[in-house]
Structure formats: structure tokens, C-alpha cells
C-alpha positions in Angstrom: 145.0 85.0 -70.4 148.7 83.9 -72.6 151.5 85.7 -73.5 154.7 85.1 -75.0 156.7 83.3 -72.5 154.0 80.4 -72.2 154.6 77.9 -75.3 151.9 75.3 -76.7 151.9 71.5 -76.9 154.6 70.2 -79.1 152.4 67.6 -81.7 154.3 64.3 -80.1 152.3 65.2 -77.1 149.1 66.3 -78.2 147.6 62.8 -77.3 148.9 63.3 -73.7 146.2 63.5 -70.7 147.1 66.9 -68.8 150.0 66.1 -66.2 149.9 67.3 -62.0 153.7 67.3 -61.3 157.0 68.2 -63.6 160.3 66.7 -62.0 163.4 67.8 -63.2 166.6 65.1 -62.4 170.4 65.6 -62.4 173.0 64.2 -62.4 173.1 61.3 -61.7 169.2 60.8 -60.9 167.5 60.1 -64.2 167.4 56.2 -62.0 164.5 58.3 -60.4 162.0 57.8 -63.5 162.7 54.0 -63.2 160.0 53.6 -60.9 156.8 55.6 -62.9 154.5 53.7 -64.1 155.2 55.2 -68.0 152.5 56.2 -70.4 155.1 57.6 -72.7 158.7 58.1 -73.5 159.9 60.0 -75.8 163.7 61.3 -76.4 164.6 65.0 -76.3 165.4 65.0 -79.4 161.7 63.8 -80.5 159.7 66.5 -79.4 159.2 70.1 -81.4 161.1 72.9 -79.9 163.1 71.0 -77.6 166.9 73.1 -77.8 169.4 70.1 -78.0 172.9 69.9 -77.6 175.3 68.1 -80.0 175.3 65.6 -77.3 173.8 64.9 -73.9 175.8 65.3 -70.9 177.2 62.3 -69.7 174.1 61.0 -66.6 171.4 63.6 -68.2 169.3 60.4 -70.1 167.9 63.1 -72.6 164.4 62.0 -72.0 161.3 63.1 -71.1 158.9 59.9 -69.5 155.4 60.7 -68.8 153.2 58.4 -66.1 151.6 57.6 -63.2 153.8 57.7 -59.7 152.3 58.3 -56.1 149.6 59.1 -57.5 150.1 62.0 -59.5 150.6 62.2 -63.6 154.2 63.4 -63.8 156.6 64.4 -66.3 160.0 63.5 -65.5 162.7 64.8 -67.4 165.3 62.5 -67.2 168.1 64.8 -67.6 168.6 68.7 -68.5 169.4 71.6 -70.4 172.3 73.9 -69.4 173.5 77.1 -70.0 177.2 75.7 -70.2 176.2 74.1 -72.7 175.5 77.6 -74.9 171.7 77.8 -74.5 170.5 80.9 -73.3 168.5 81.1 -70.1 165.5 81.0 -71.8 165.7 77.3 -73.6 167.3 76.2 -70.4 163.5 77.0 -68.9 162.2 75.2 -71.6 161.0 72.4 -69.9 159.7 74.2 -67.3 157.5 76.1 -70.4 156.7 72.5 -71.8 155.5 71.3 -68.5 153.2 73.9 -67.8 152.0 73.4 -71.2 151.2 69.7 -69.9 149.2 70.9 -67.0 151.8 71.2 -64.9 151.5 73.3 -61.9 153.8 72.0 -59.5 157.7 71.6 -60.3 160.2 69.5 -58.8 163.7 70.1 -59.2 166.2 68.3 -58.3 170.4 69.0 -59.4 173.7 67.3 -58.1 176.0 69.9 -56.1 178.8 70.7 -54.7 178.8 71.2 -50.7 179.9 74.5 -49.6 178.5 74.9 -46.0 181.1 72.9 -44.1 179.1 70.1 -41.6 177.5 69.0 -45.2 178.9 65.4 -47.1 178.8 63.5 -49.6 175.1 61.9 -50.2 173.6 64.3 -48.3 170.5 65.8 -49.4 169.3 69.2 -48.8 165.9 70.4 -49.3 166.2 74.0 -51.1 165.0 77.4 -49.4 166.4 79.8 -51.7 168.8 80.6 -54.2 171.7 83.1 -55.5 171.9 83.7 -58.8 175.3 84.5 -59.6 175.5 83.3 -62.9 173.7 86.5 -63.0 171.6 85.6 -65.5 167.5 85.1 -66.3 165.1 83.7 -68.3 162.7 86.4 -68.3 165.1 88.6 -70.2 163.4 90.3 -72.5 159.9 89.5 -71.9 157.9 92.6 -71.0 155.7 90.6 -68.2 152.1 88.1 -68.5 149.4 89.8 -70.5 148.2 92.8 -67.9 150.9 92.7 -65.4 154.4 93.6 -65.5 157.9 91.2 -65.7 158.8 92.4 -62.0 158.1 89.0 -60.6 158.7 88.4 -56.5 161.1 85.5 -55.3 160.7 85.4 -51.7 158.8 82.5 -51.1 160.4 80.9 -54.5 160.6 77.3 -53.2 157.0 77.0 -51.6 156.7 76.9 -47.6 154.2 74.3 -47.9 155.7 71.9 -50.2 158.5 71.7 -48.3 156.9 71.0 -44.5 155.5 68.1 -46.9 158.7 66.9 -47.6 160.4 67.1 -44.1 157.0 65.1 -43.2 157.8 62.6 -45.8 161.1 62.4 -44.9 160.6 61.8 -41.1 157.6 58.4 -42.4 160.2 56.8 -44.9 163.2 57.6 -42.7 165.2 59.6 -45.2 167.5 62.0 -43.8 166.9 66.1 -45.5 168.2 68.5 -44.3 165.8 70.9 -43.6 166.9 74.3 -45.8 169.7 75.7 -48.1 171.1 77.7 -49.8 171.7 77.1 -53.7 174.2 78.8 -55.6 174.5 79.4 -59.0 177.0 79.4 -61.3 176.9 78.7 -65.1 179.5 76.5 -65.3 180.9 73.4 -66.6 184.5 74.7 -64.4 183.9 73.7 -60.9 184.8 76.3 -58.2 188.3 77.5 -56.8 189.1 77.6 -53.4 188.4 80.9 -53.5 185.1 80.9 -55.1 184.2 78.6 -52.4 185.5 81.1 -49.7 183.3 83.6 -51.6 180.4 81.4 -51.9 180.5 80.4 -47.8 180.8 83.9 -47.0 177.7 85.1 -48.9 175.7 82.5 -47.3 175.6 79.8 -49.6 175.1 76.3 -48.7 175.6 74.1 -51.8 176.5 74.9 -55.4 175.7 73.6 -58.7 174.9 74.9 -62.7 171.3 74.7 -63.2 167.8 75.0 -61.2 167.8 78.4 -60.9 166.9 79.8 -64.4 164.0 76.4 -64.6 162.7 77.8 -60.7 163.0 81.8 -62.4 160.5 80.5 -65.5 158.0 78.6 -62.6 157.7 81.2 -60.8 156.8 83.6 -63.7 154.4 80.6 -65.0 152.6 80.5 -61.3 153.9 77.1 -60.6 154.6 76.1 -56.8 158.0 74.9 -56.6 160.1 72.3 -54.8 163.6 71.9 -54.7 166.4 69.0 -53.7 170.0 68.8 -54.1 171.9 65.9 -53.6 175.6 66.9 -52.3 178.0 64.9 -54.7 181.2 66.5 -53.7 182.6 68.8 -51.3 183.3 72.1 -53.7 186.5 72.7 -54.0 187.4 69.6 -52.2 187.5 65.5 -52.8 185.4 64.1 -55.4 185.3 66.7 -58.2 185.3 64.1 -60.8 181.9 63.3 -63.1 182.4 59.8 -62.7 181.9 60.3 -58.7 178.9 62.6 -59.1 177.1 60.0 -61.2 178.4 57.4 -58.5 176.7 59.0 -56.3 173.6 59.7 -57.5 173.5 56.0 -57.9 173.5 55.1 -54.8 171.1 57.7 -53.1 168.5 57.4 -56.3 166.2 54.7 -54.0 166.3 57.3 -51.1 165.1 59.6 -53.1 162.7 57.4 -54.9 160.9 56.5 -51.5 161.2 60.0 -50.5 159.4 61.7 -53.9 156.7 59.2 -53.8 156.0 60.0 -50.2 156.2 64.0 -51.2 153.9 63.0 -54.2 151.3 61.1 -51.9 150.6 64.0 -50.0 149.9 66.4 -52.9 146.4 67.5 -53.5 
């Protein structure tokens, strides 16, 4: 059964065999796609229906790489689109809807984030256990729900507990330091947070803050996909390192560790 939230496979990808896992790579993390044994590489602009900004955000290559990684067939989005670029939350979720059309039933979403929790340091990898949707927006706005159902989507285990356990096991094996859980707060951006906003976020229980991911996760759950989320702390929120260049450099340094961890996670997926 289908509903209007699902999309078909674009013509440019009609010859692709189904994939197992989709990955969305955040700011500075596009290098992870270099480990993929590629079958097809397309610019977002070559994919019918893909929402396009006038230019890509620096650090987001704007490409879809389809191939094999860690024994899984993967669709890797090198970069993403954001609400702050003027797109709706539903448009922001287009990569997830496309991944589902290509067969993916697992989503690994990564992002560069500001560290809100005082114990977090630049370069920390944080396993997302929950989120705060503080952008007050949702990709399911106007969606009547799946055929025979309703639009009221449960989000208790939005970040799949089994996938999180797999990630922690993979981190232990590879020696990659991984903070075992953290609450990610989504704000619209593109401005960084003020000190007062960071204090508010800390009081609300947020550990990291960023400008993405949440609409993708909501869309994935609406489509029945399992989700694993990871944040790379690239700056102290409202503190040091608030230049995009430093965000990208932190992503570059962390790319090898995230590559080892991601491959180990993929190898554990059935």
C-alpha cells in the first residue's frame, strides 16, 4: 500500500538495484563516501525532483553515491538540504523519501553539532538517543497518514535501541570513542545560538544542537525505516570555534574514525 508521502524512483536511478542502508553525511563528513565501492555517482541536480538551492552549503558536496560498504548496498548522500535554505521540512526530507524508494529500510544520519553539555569536547562523537524539535516544524505537515492509518506518528524509539547497541559494540571493537547517548536539539539556523539560547537548551536537557537531522528522522519513521543518528561535536555552542571553516576541519579530522566505526556498524547489520 502506498500514500502520497512516498515517491517513485527517478528516471536517473531506474537502473539501480535496491539498496539496504541510506546514509546522510553532515558538514565536513562527506569524505566518508570515499570508502564506498561506487556503482553510480550523481549530483543532486541530476536527480529528478531533488530540491536544489542556488548553491550548496560549503562542506556539502551535493552528490549521491550508490555502491557497497561494509558488506551492505548503500545510498550515501554527501551533504543535505536545510530549512534555513528556504525549503519546507517536507522538501528537506526528500533524500530520505528517495532512499526509501530505492529500497533502504535503515537510515544512518550524521551531523556536525554544537556541544551544549559542558562535558562535551570538540571532536567527540555522540550517539543520538533522542531529540528536541525546537524548530516547531515537521515534514508530515498536511500528511493525512498512510492508507488506512492516521498521521499521529509515535516517536518514543525514533533512534532505534538495537541499532544504538550495535553502534556501541562496533565502537568498542574499533577503539573509536563514542559518547553512548545524547539529546540533539534542532533549531532552524543559519545563525548560531546565543549564550541565552544555549542556557535554555541546557535547561531543557539538550546535549548537542544543530540545524538538521530531525525532519529526516521523522520522515524515516513515517516510512517505517530504522534510524541511527550520530553527532560530531565541532564547536562549543555559543563559545569557541564558531566559524564554518573550523567546523569543516573538525569533520575532516574525525572522518577516519567515523569511517572505521560506520563500516563496523554496517558489517553487523543483518
